[in-house]
N, C-alpha and C positions, 0 to 999 in steps of 0.2 A: 504494499499501499503508500502507494507517493505521502511522506510525512508533512503533505501539506493543505491532505486529504481532510482533517477537519477542523476548522475551528475552532479558535480559543474562548467561545461562548457554549459552546458542545456540551451540553450533557447527555447520557443516556436518557430514554422514553418506552414507557411502561407502551408506548403505539409504533414501536417498532418491534423490527425482527430480534426475538431473543440473541443475544452475542451475534448481529452482525456482523461485518470490517471497522464500521468508526467502531462502533462500542470496543471490539477488541481494542483496540486503537489508544482511545480513548484512555482506556484499563492498563494499556502496556504501559503508557505514558503517565500516565500518575502514577504506576509502581517502580520506577525508572526514577522519577524526580522524587519518592520519598527514599528510593536507595544514593542518591546522589548526596541528599538532604545528611544522612544519616552517619554517611562517609567524611563529607562538609568537617561534622560536627566532633566527629572522631579525633580527624588530622587536630581539629583548634585543641580541644583536650588533650591529645599528648605533644600539644608545643607549651600548654601553663603546664602539664605534671611536671616538664625535661625543664621549662622556670622557673617550676615554683622551688625545686628541689636546689637549683644551684645557690640559696642565696640564703639556707637555714642553718642559723650557728646558733642556735637557741633550742637547747631540750626539747623542751616546749611546746615550740614553734613544731619544730622537727615532726613528734608523736604527732602534731595536730594536721599536718602534713599527710604523714603515712593514712591517719583514718581517709581522708579526703582521695588520697593513694587509692584507698583499699573500695570504698564506694565507685570511683571514679573503675574500675577494673570490671568491677561487677556491672555498672552498666552497659561497660563495654562490651562484655560477653552476652550481654540480652540484646544487644546489637547487633553483634554479633548473628547469635537466633534470627531475630528478628530479618537479618538481610539475608539467610537464609530461607527465609519462608517467606520471602518478596522476588528470590531468583527459582523458586520454588511453582512461583504462582507463575511467576514471568513461563517457566515450560508450561505449565497447561494451556496457557494463549498460546502459545506456539503448537500446543500439541490439539487444541479445542476443547478440550475438556475445562477450562477455567468459567470458573461461573455454575458449577453444575454440582451441587452439593454429592459429597465423597458415598453418604450412607444414600439416602434415596433416589442420586439421580436426577432429583429434577432440578430446578431453576432452580437460583439462589434470590432472594429480591434485588433490583440497580439499587435499591437504598441502603441494605446489609453489605452490598457488594463496593458504593464509591462512601462507604462509613470506611469500611473495614477489606480492603483490598484483596488484602490476605487471605478471607473467610474459605476455608470449605467445606461447609457444614453451610445449612438453612438456618435460620432461627430453631426452627422446632425442632433437628436434628440436635442442633447445639447443646439444648436444651434439654433434651430425654440423655445428649453423654456426660452435659454435667451432673446431671440426675447422679447417674450410673456411677461417675466418678466420687462424688460424697457418699451412697453406702456404702462403695469398695473401700473408701480410705476412713470410713464412720463405723466399720462391721467388721 
């Protein structure tokens, strides 16, 4: 699909065929932009962490910095997992399975996909999945 095939104001609509070429391109761009934002934030965080550690002679400041570093590293781990999910969603766009619930095979609502473009379950299937996990955890 040519890169200019959808305009900047385009929003997927229930009035058009589900996961048509324009919708796939819309979600592909959304996922790529999200991934780029995460990578940029990660690069900025790395620079801040490197600069912070260079000028901390005080022990309390260094301890505080280590706590900050631990929090940042956990955040970066979450970012890596999110990037993996974004890459998986991009793969589903390529293979034609994007936008369909992994459990039921039914289309996931456009509203849900717009809010959470890495979604793999419909709302109903996600709620069932979470209830099963809760029962398993609590049981």
